[in-house]
C-alpha positions in Angstrom: 5.0 21.5 12.1 6.4 19.4 9.4 8.0 16.3 10.4 10.8 14.9 7.9 10.9 11.3 7.7 13.0 8.9 5.5 11.8 7.1 2.3 12.8 5.2 -0.4 13.6 6.4 -4.3 11.4 3.9 -6.7 13.3 1.1 -8.0 15.2 2.6 -10.7 17.9 0.0 -11.6 14.7 -2.1 -12.6 12.6 -2.6 -15.1 9.4 -0.9 -14.4 5.9 -0.7 -16.5 3.2 0.9 -17.1 0.2 0.8 -14.4 -2.0 -2.2 -14.9 1.0 -4.5 -15.8 3.0 -6.7 -13.4 6.7 -6.7 -12.8 8.2 -9.4 -10.8 12.0 -10.9 -9.9 14.8 -8.5 -9.1 13.8 -9.2 -5.7 17.4 -9.7 -2.9 19.9 -7.6 -5.9 22.2 -6.7 -4.0 24.3 -2.1 -3.9 26.6 -3.2 -5.8 24.4 -5.3 -8.5 21.8 -2.1 -8.3 24.5 0.5 -9.2 26.2 -1.5 -11.6 22.6 -2.1 -13.6 22.3 1.9 -13.0 25.6 2.7 -14.7 24.5 0.4 -17.5 21.5 1.7 -18.1 23.4 5.7 -18.2 26.4 4.6 -20.6 23.7 2.7 -22.9 21.8 6.3 -23.3 25.4 7.8 -23.6 26.3 11.0 -22.1 24.3 13.3 -24.8 21.0 12.5 -22.5 22.3 13.7 -19.2 23.8 16.5 -20.6 22.9 19.7 -17.5 19.9 17.1 -15.4 21.3 17.6 -12.1 21.8 14.5 -10.3 23.2 13.0 -7.9 25.7 9.8 -7.7 24.5 8.1 -4.1 21.3 5.8 -3.9 20.4 7.9 -0.5 18.6 11.3 -0.4 14.4 10.6 -0.8 12.1 12.4 2.0 8.6 12.1 3.3 7.1 15.5 5.1 4.2 15.3 7.5 2.7 18.5 7.3 0.6 19.1 10.5 -1.8 21.9 10.4 -5.1 22.9 12.8 -7.6 21.7 10.0 -5.1 18.0 8.9 -1.9 16.4 8.0 -0.9 15.9 5.2 2.0 13.4 3.8 3.9 14.4 1.0 5.8 11.9 -0.9 8.5 12.0 -3.7 9.0 8.8 -4.8 7.9 5.2 -4.8 8.7 3.7 -2.2 8.3 3.8 1.2 9.4 2.1 4.8 6.7 -0.4 6.3 7.1 0.2 10.3 6.7 3.9 9.3 4.1 4.4 7.4 2.2 2.2 9.4 2.2 4.5 12.4 1.6 7.8 9.7 -2.1 7.9 9.3 -2.5 11.6 7.4 -5.7 12.9 6.7 -4.5 13.4 3.0 -1.6 11.7 1.1 -0.2 13.6 -1.7 1.3 10.0 -3.1 4.4 9.3 -6.4 2.6 7.4 -8.4 5.3 6.4 -10.9 7.9 4.0 -11.8 8.9 0.2 -10.3 7.3 0.7 -6.2 10.2 0.0 -3.5 8.9 -1.4 -0.5 11.4 -1.4 2.7 14.2 -1.5 -0.2 13.2 -4.5 -2.5 11.0 -3.4 -5.4 7.1 -4.1 -5.2 6.8 -8.0 -6.5 3.4 -6.8 -9.0 1.7 -3.5 -10.4 1.6 0.2 -10.2 -2.2 0.4 -8.5 -0.7 -2.6 -6.3 1.7 -0.6 -4.6 -0.8 2.5 -4.2 -3.4 0.3 -2.2 -0.7 -1.3 0.0 0.5 2.2 0.9 -3.3 3.6 1.6 -4.0 0.6 3.6 -0.9 1.1 5.6 -1.8 5.0 5.3 -5.5 5.3 5.5 -5.9 8.8 4.5 -9.5 10.1 3.8 -8.1 11.7 1.0 -5.2 10.9 -1.7 -3.6 12.9 -4.6 -1.0 11.0 -6.6 1.7 12.9 -8.1 5.0 12.3 -9.7 3.6 10.5 -12.8 6.3 12.1 -15.6 6.2 10.4 -18.9 9.3 8.4 -20.2 7.9 7.9 -23.3 10.3 7.3 -26.3 13.1 6.5 -24.3 14.1 2.8 -24.3 12.8 0.7 -21.6 10.7 3.0 -19.8 6.8 2.8 -20.0 4.4 5.1 -20.5 3.0 5.5 -17.3 0.8 8.9 -17.7 -2.9 6.7 -17.9 -3.4 6.4 -14.1 -6.7 4.2 -14.8 -5.5 1.0 -13.4 -4.7 2.9 -9.7 -8.3 4.1 -9.7 -9.7 1.2 -10.5 -8.0 -1.0 -8.0 -7.9 2.2 -5.4 -12.1 2.4 -6.0 -12.2 -1.2 -5.5 -10.0 -2.2 -2.2 -10.3 1.1 -0.6 -13.8 2.8 -1.2 -13.3 5.0 1.6 -10.2 7.0 0.2 -11.5 9.5 -2.0 -9.0 10.3 -4.6 -9.3 13.9 -5.7 -7.8 14.4 -9.3 -5.2 17.7 -10.5 -4.4 19.1 -12.7 -0.6 20.6 -14.0 -1.2 24.4 -12.7 -4.4 23.7 -11.0 -5.4 23.8 -7.6 -7.0 21.6 -5.1 -9.3 22.7 -1.9 -7.6 20.0 0.7 -10.3 20.5 4.3 
């Protein structure tokens, strides 16, 4: 069985930083201000950057999927955003969590770092195992951090949630969940 839940996109309209570097501010930004920032960023990058990219002009769309199997449950999260009231009740056995960008909690940007965001998710979800994904590298694009080094995330998860096993996964690799 698959259950589908609403989610939130990471805060692409604000500043982001690599793991290990907290970001503050931008709290209480209106939807119009968010749209203005996105439009300004797109204009600054130019049309050539976006040529051939599939994208949406709306803010909605991210979904989380809770997959129920006889062996246990798996949560798949597409982007670094969540609703606190929802995550407090899911409790998956395995959580595939996004680890890129500036986290979005209940519609507001995380006041802290990538690892702060992921630790909060794990405290809410209480999974036994975590697989980190969506850690793309936009290095070289102005204003975008290199976010492929997840060492600060792994260290903080080990320190704060020692009962959670973080499962490494290589691109194209396989992981046994149970």
